C-alpha positions as CSV (number, residue, x, y, z in Angstrom):
1,M,180.8,160.0,162.9
2,G,183.2,161.6,160.5
3,T,183.6,160.7,156.9
4,I,186.7,159.6,155.0
5,P,188.0,162.6,152.9
6,A,187.8,162.2,149.1
7,G,191.1,160.9,147.6
8,S,192.3,159.5,150.9
9,S,193.4,155.8,151.0
10,M,192.7,153.2,153.6
11,S,195.0,150.2,154.3
12,E,193.6,146.7,154.1
13,A,194.2,146.2,157.8
14,E,192.2,149.3,158.6
15,A,189.4,148.2,156.4
16,E,189.3,144.8,158.1
17,S,189.4,146.4,161.5
18,I,186.4,148.6,160.7
19,E,184.5,145.6,159.2
20,R,185.1,143.6,162.4
21,Y,183.9,146.5,164.5
22,V,180.8,147.0,162.5
23,N,179.9,143.3,162.5
24,A,180.5,143.0,166.2
25,Q,178.2,146.0,166.9
26,A,175.6,144.5,164.7
27,R,175.7,141.2,166.5
28,A,175.5,143.0,169.9
29,K,172.6,145.1,168.8
30,R,170.7,141.9,167.8
31,G,171.4,140.5,171.2
32,K,173.1,137.5,169.8
33,C,176.7,138.1,170.8
34,T,178.1,140.5,173.4
35,S,181.6,141.1,174.8
36,A,180.4,139.6,178.1
37,A,179.0,136.5,176.4
38,P,180.9,136.1,173.2
39,Y,180.2,132.4,172.7
40,T,176.5,131.9,171.8
41,P,174.9,130.1,168.9
42,G,174.5,133.5,167.2
43,C,178.2,134.4,167.3
44,S,180.3,134.1,164.1
45,H,183.4,133.0,166.0
46,G,183.8,129.7,167.8
47,F,185.1,128.7,171.2
48,F,187.3,125.9,169.8
49,R,188.6,128.0,167.0
50,D,189.7,130.6,169.4
51,L,191.5,127.9,171.5
52,L,193.3,126.8,168.3
53,L,194.3,130.4,167.5
54,V,195.9,130.9,170.9
55,A,197.4,127.4,171.0
56,E,199.2,128.1,167.8
57,S,200.5,131.4,169.1
58,E,201.8,129.6,172.2
59,Q,203.5,127.0,170.0
60,R,205.3,129.7,168.0
61,M,206.4,131.5,171.2
62,D,207.7,128.2,172.5
63,K,209.7,127.5,169.3
64,A,211.1,131.0,169.3
65,S,212.3,130.8,172.9
66,S,215.9,130.2,171.8
67,H,215.8,132.5,168.8
68,P,218.5,135.2,169.1
69,V,216.1,137.9,167.8
70,L,212.6,136.8,168.7
71,R,213.5,135.6,172.2
72,G,210.2,133.9,172.8
73,R,208.0,136.5,171.1
74,D,205.2,135.4,168.8
75,Q,206.1,136.0,165.2
76,G,202.4,135.4,164.2
77,A,202.1,138.9,163.0
78,L,203.8,137.7,159.8
79,D,200.9,135.2,159.3
80,F,197.8,136.9,160.6
81,S,196.5,140.0,162.3
82,D,197.6,140.7,165.9
83,A,194.1,142.0,166.4
84,D,192.6,138.6,165.7
85,L,194.7,137.0,168.4
86,D,194.0,139.7,170.9
87,E,190.3,139.5,170.3
88,A,190.4,135.7,170.7
89,R,192.3,136.0,174.0
90,Q,189.8,138.6,175.3
91,R,186.9,136.3,174.4
92,L,188.5,133.3,176.0
93,R,188.9,135.3,179.2
94,T,185.2,135.3,179.7
95,A,185.2,131.5,179.7
96,Y,188.2,130.7,182.0
97,W,188.4,130.3,185.8
98,L,191.9,129.8,187.2
99,R,192.6,128.2,190.6
100,D,193.1,131.6,192.1
101,E,189.5,132.4,191.0
102,K,190.6,135.2,188.8
103,R,189.3,135.4,185.2
104,D,192.3,134.9,182.9
105,L,193.7,132.7,180.1
106,S,195.9,129.9,181.3
107,V,198.2,128.0,178.9
108,A,200.8,125.7,180.5
109,N,202.7,124.9,177.3
110,A,202.1,124.0,173.7
111,N,202.5,120.3,174.3
112,E,200.1,120.1,177.3
113,G,197.3,122.1,175.6
114,L,194.5,124.2,177.1
115,R,192.1,123.4,179.9
116,P,189.1,125.7,179.6
117,S,185.8,125.5,181.4
118,L,183.2,125.6,178.8
119,P,181.2,128.8,178.1
120,G,177.5,128.9,179.1
121,Y,175.7,127.5,176.1
122,L,178.3,124.8,175.4
123,A,178.3,123.7,179.1
124,E,174.5,123.4,178.8
125,I,174.8,121.2,175.7
126,W,177.5,119.2,177.4
127,G,175.3,118.6,180.4
128,Q,172.2,117.7,178.4
129,A,174.1,115.2,176.3
130,A,175.8,113.7,179.4
131,R,172.4,113.2,181.2
132,A,171.0,111.6,178.0
133,T,173.6,108.8,178.0
134,G,175.0,108.7,181.5
135,T,172.9,108.7,184.7
136,L,175.1,107.4,187.6
137,A,177.1,110.6,188.2
138,D,173.9,112.5,188.9
139,A,172.5,109.7,191.0
140,F,175.4,109.4,193.3
141,G,176.7,113.0,193.1
142,V,180.2,113.9,192.3
143,N,182.9,115.4,194.5
144,P,186.0,117.1,193.2
145,L,189.2,115.0,192.7
146,E,192.1,117.2,194.0
147,P,195.8,116.4,193.6
148,G,196.4,116.0,197.3
149,M,194.0,113.1,197.4
150,V,196.0,111.0,195.0
151,D,198.9,108.8,196.0
152,T,201.3,108.1,193.2
153,S,204.1,106.5,195.2
154,S,203.5,103.1,193.5
155,N,203.5,104.8,190.0
156,L,199.8,104.2,189.9
157,P,197.4,107.0,190.9
158,V,195.3,105.7,193.8
159,V,192.8,107.3,196.2
160,T,192.4,106.0,199.7
161,I,189.8,106.7,202.3
162,P,189.7,105.5,206.0
163,R,186.8,103.4,207.2
164,L,185.8,101.2,210.1
165,S,186.1,97.4,209.7
166,A,184.3,96.9,213.1
167,G,182.1,99.5,214.7
168,A,181.1,100.5,218.2
169,A,178.3,98.7,220.1
170,G,175.6,99.7,222.5
171,A,173.7,97.7,225.1
172,V,171.1,98.2,227.9
173,Q,172.6,98.8,231.3
174,A,171.5,95.8,233.3
175,T,171.5,97.5,236.7
176,Q,172.3,100.9,238.2
177,N,176.1,101.5,238.3
178,A,176.7,98.5,236.0
179,G,179.4,98.7,233.5
180,V,178.7,100.3,230.1
181,Q,179.1,98.3,227.0
182,E,182.5,99.2,225.4
183,T,183.4,98.0,221.9
184,D,186.2,100.0,220.3
185,P,185.9,100.4,216.5
186,T,188.6,98.9,214.3
187,T,190.0,101.1,211.6
188,T,191.1,100.2,208.1
189,S,191.0,101.8,204.6
190,N,189.7,101.3,201.1
191,S,191.4,102.4,198.0
192,S,190.7,102.6,194.3
193,P,192.8,103.6,191.3
194,V,192.1,106.8,189.4
195,S,190.8,106.1,185.9
196,T,191.1,108.5,182.9
197,V,188.4,108.6,180.3
198,A,189.5,110.4,177.2
199,G,187.8,111.0,173.8
200,Q,188.8,112.9,170.8
201,V,187.4,114.2,167.5
202,D,189.5,115.0,164.4
203,M,188.3,117.7,162.1
204,S,189.7,119.4,159.1
205,R,191.2,122.9,159.5
206,Q,188.7,124.1,156.9
207,L,185.8,123.1,159.2
208,F,187.4,125.1,162.0
209,E,188.1,128.1,159.9
210,F,184.9,128.4,157.8
211,S,182.0,126.9,159.7
212,Q,179.6,129.7,160.7
213,P,178.7,129.5,163.5
214,G,181.5,127.3,164.8
215,F,181.2,123.6,165.1
216,D,181.4,123.9,168.9
217,A,178.0,122.6,169.7
218,A,178.4,119.4,167.6
219,I,181.7,118.6,169.2
220,A,180.5,119.3,172.7
221,D,177.4,117.0,172.2
222,D,179.5,114.2,170.6
223,L,182.3,114.1,173.2
224,S,179.9,114.5,176.1
225,R,177.8,111.5,175.1
226,A,180.9,109.4,174.7
227,H,182.3,110.5,178.0
228,A,179.1,109.9,180.0
229,A,178.6,106.4,178.5
230,A,182.1,105.4,179.4
231,L,181.8,106.9,182.9
232,D,178.7,104.8,183.6
233,V,180.5,101.6,182.4
234,E,183.4,102.3,184.7
235,V,181.3,103.1,187.7
236,V,179.7,99.7,187.5
237,N,182.3,97.5,185.9
238,G,185.8,99.0,186.6
239,T,188.2,96.2,187.4
240,A,190.8,98.2,189.3
241,S,193.4,97.1,186.8
242,S,194.8,98.3,183.4
243,G,194.1,101.9,184.2
244,R,190.5,101.3,185.4
245,T,189.0,102.4,188.6
246,R,187.3,99.9,191.0
247,G,183.7,99.8,190.0
248,L,180.8,98.7,192.1
249,L,181.0,95.1,191.1
250,S,184.7,94.8,191.9
251,W,184.5,95.5,195.6
252,S,185.1,92.4,197.8
253,G,182.2,91.7,200.1
254,I,179.2,92.9,198.1
255,L,176.1,90.8,198.6
256,S,174.4,88.7,196.0
257,V,170.9,87.4,195.4
258,T,169.9,84.9,192.7
259,G,167.0,86.5,190.9
260,T,163.9,85.1,189.3
261,V,162.3,86.5,186.2
262,T,159.3,84.2,185.6
263,N,157.2,87.4,185.6
264,A,157.4,91.0,186.8
265,Q,156.2,90.0,190.3
266,T,158.9,87.3,190.9
267,F,161.5,89.8,189.7
268,L,160.3,92.4,192.2
269,N,160.5,89.8,194.9
270,S,164.1,89.3,194.0
271,V,165.0,93.0,194.2
272,W,163.2,93.3,197.6
273,Q,165.1,90.3,198.8
274,A,168.3,92.1,198.0
275,Y,167.1,95.2,199.9
276,S,166.2,92.9,202.8
277,Q,169.7,91.6,203.0
278,L,171.2,95.1,202.8
279,A,169.0,96.4,205.5
280,G,169.4,93.4,207.7
281,S,172.3,92.1,209.8
282,S,174.2,90.7,206.8
283,G,174.3,94.1,205.1
284,F,175.1,97.7,205.9
285,G,171.9,97.9,208.1
286,A,170.2,101.0,206.7
287,A,166.5,100.5,206.6
288,N,165.2,103.7,205.1
289,T,164.4,103.0,201.4
290,D,164.9,106.7,200.5
291,G,168.6,106.1,200.9
292,Y,168.8,103.4,198.2
293,I,169.4,103.4,194.4
294,V,168.2,100.6,192.2
295,I,170.2,100.5,189.0
296,L,168.6,98.7,186.0
297,H,169.6,98.1,182.4
298,P,167.1,99.9,180.1
299,R,165.7,96.6,178.7
300,R,165.0,95.4,182.3
301,L,163.0,98.5,183.2
302,A,161.1,98.4,179.9
303,W,160.1,94.7,180.5
304,L,159.2,95.4,184.1
305,N,157.0,98.4,183.4
306,A,155.3,96.5,180.6
307,G,154.5,93.7,183.0
308,I,153.0,95.9,185.7
309,S,151.4,98.5,183.4
310,G,148.2,100.0,184.9
311,V,148.8,98.5,188.3
312,M,151.2,101.2,189.7
313,P,153.4,104.1,188.5
314,P,156.6,102.9,186.8
315,G,159.4,102.3,189.2
316,S,157.3,102.8,192.3
317,A,157.3,99.1,193.1
318,L,161.1,99.2,193.7
319,P,162.9,100.4,196.8
320,G,164.5,103.9,196.7
321,Q,165.4,105.8,193.5
322,V,165.3,103.9,190.2
323,V,168.2,104.7,187.9
324,V,168.4,103.4,184.4
325,S,172.0,102.9,183.1
326,A,173.5,101.2,180.0
327,G,176.5,100.7,182.2
328,I,174.8,97.6,183.6
329,P,176.3,94.6,181.8
330,S,174.0,92.5,179.7
331,N,176.5,89.8,178.6
332,L,176.7,87.7,181.8
333,G,175.8,84.1,182.6
334,A,176.4,80.9,180.7
335,G,174.6,82.3,177.6
336,T,176.5,85.6,177.9
337,N,173.2,87.4,177.6
338,E,172.1,88.0,181.2
339,D,171.9,91.3,183.0
340,I,171.9,92.2,186.7
341,V,170.3,94.7,189.0
342,L,172.3,96.6,191.6
343,V,170.7,97.8,194.9
344,V,173.0,100.4,196.6
345,E,172.9,102.4,199.8
346,K,174.1,105.5,198.1
347,S,175.7,107.2,201.1
348,Q,178.4,104.6,201.0
349,V,179.5,105.3,197.4
350,L,181.9,108.2,196.7
351,L,182.5,109.4,193.2
352,L,185.5,111.7,192.7
353,S,186.1,113.5,189.4
354,K,188.3,116.1,187.8
355,G,187.3,117.5,184.5
356,P,186.4,117.3,181.7
357,Q,189.4,119.2,180.4
358,I,189.1,120.3,176.8
359,R,192.3,120.4,174.7
360,I,193.0,121.6,171.2
361,R,195.9,119.9,169.3
362,E,197.0,120.8,165.8
363,D,200.5,119.4,165.8
364,V,199.6,115.7,165.9
365,L,198.0,115.6,162.5
366,S,199.6,118.7,161.0
367,S,200.7,116.8,157.9
368,T,197.0,116.6,156.8
369,L,195.9,119.9,158.2
370,T,193.7,118.1,160.7
371,I,192.8,119.5,164.1
372,R,192.2,117.3,167.1
373,V,189.9,118.2,169.9
374,Q,190.3,116.1,173.1
375,A,188.2,115.8,176.2
376,V,189.8,114.2,179.3
377,R,188.3,113.3,182.6
378,D,190.0,111.7,185.7
379,F,187.8,110.0,188.2
380,A,187.7,107.3,190.9
381,V,184.9,105.3,192.6
382,L,185.3,104.5,196.3
383,V,183.0,102.4,198.4
384,K,183.1,102.9,202.1
385,N,181.4,99.6,203.0
386,A,180.9,96.8,200.4
387,T,177.9,95.4,202.3
388,A,176.0,98.4,201.2
389,I,175.8,96.9,197.6
390,A,173.8,93.9,196.5
391,K,173.5,92.5,193.0
392,V,170.6,90.5,191.7
393,T,172.0,87.9,189.2
394,G,170.6,85.3,186.8
395,L,168.3,87.7,184.9
396,T,167.9,86.1,181.5
397,P,167.0,88.4,178.7
398,P,163.3,89.3,178.6
399,S,161.4,88.2,175.5
400,G,160.8,91.1,173.1
401,F,163.1,93.6,174.9
């Protein structure tokens, strides 16, 4: 490496460029931050801060679109180094997937914001936080919600699936050459509105600019927990009105069993009675318990396990997979303090989801130099056959839980 000749001068921009290069090399050498993985806890720059930098550039270009001289070009060089923006774009390219499956940066316009897929460590934080507060998406599985699935002709986004209202039948052939049982299925459809869950965090520009490393992890954890909790509530309780999807409790035709909670054993009897109805002629008819999900409020499972402690492993006394969810209501009944249990044949429930989409907005609260980070998710719950769901009602609150 050469040396700078004595008496020569170096511009401030050159000095800053050299400093950035040296710092980047030092981080890469320590294995904390590389060009292929620029967003890690050891990096000095943040994912959300880079989004803000690029969003501001897009806003300036949008405003300059009608300027006789600028003609849509970013005049940001007057405010900050072009190198900073170029480096931010390059880092963001490692975290974006476009629909054509090419890595690139996609910005629709300044008002719509950015839609990144989170970089590795933030996606991991998001997933861990989501699983900590929301359980139903993992239990049922999630399928992608694509634009072609949604009908907006009624000015309300709705997803519709075909189903059979009456199925085929089979019978023993009484004698040779006798007629074969013929029952033609009857078709119909089920539909559910698309619901949008959105959350946002407002932070000072100073926090964006000076936190080292970035505040990305805290934002991802906070928004993910809020999203997951809201999603569980909607999967169970969505009313199919006022922007809400049709949750499991809102489908016409689901079965119901009045539960008894004298003790753990009587409660278990109630849950197995619900399974019996689902597996029998009044329900969907699936007998294999492996295909079922039993959804309990946390307090109900705690009470149950305390009551059968030492007798059998927790949850093993229930049919199918046990899922604990705070989305189960606990304010039902005359005393507005009862919870329920849901027993569901999971193959009959379809969860469709798009997102989450992360957006950075700095224009909304610009008068106070506040930056807004938004997370938006669109999803819908569809039930193929309502008789695949049974609720156990009348569960008064357990003492001490």
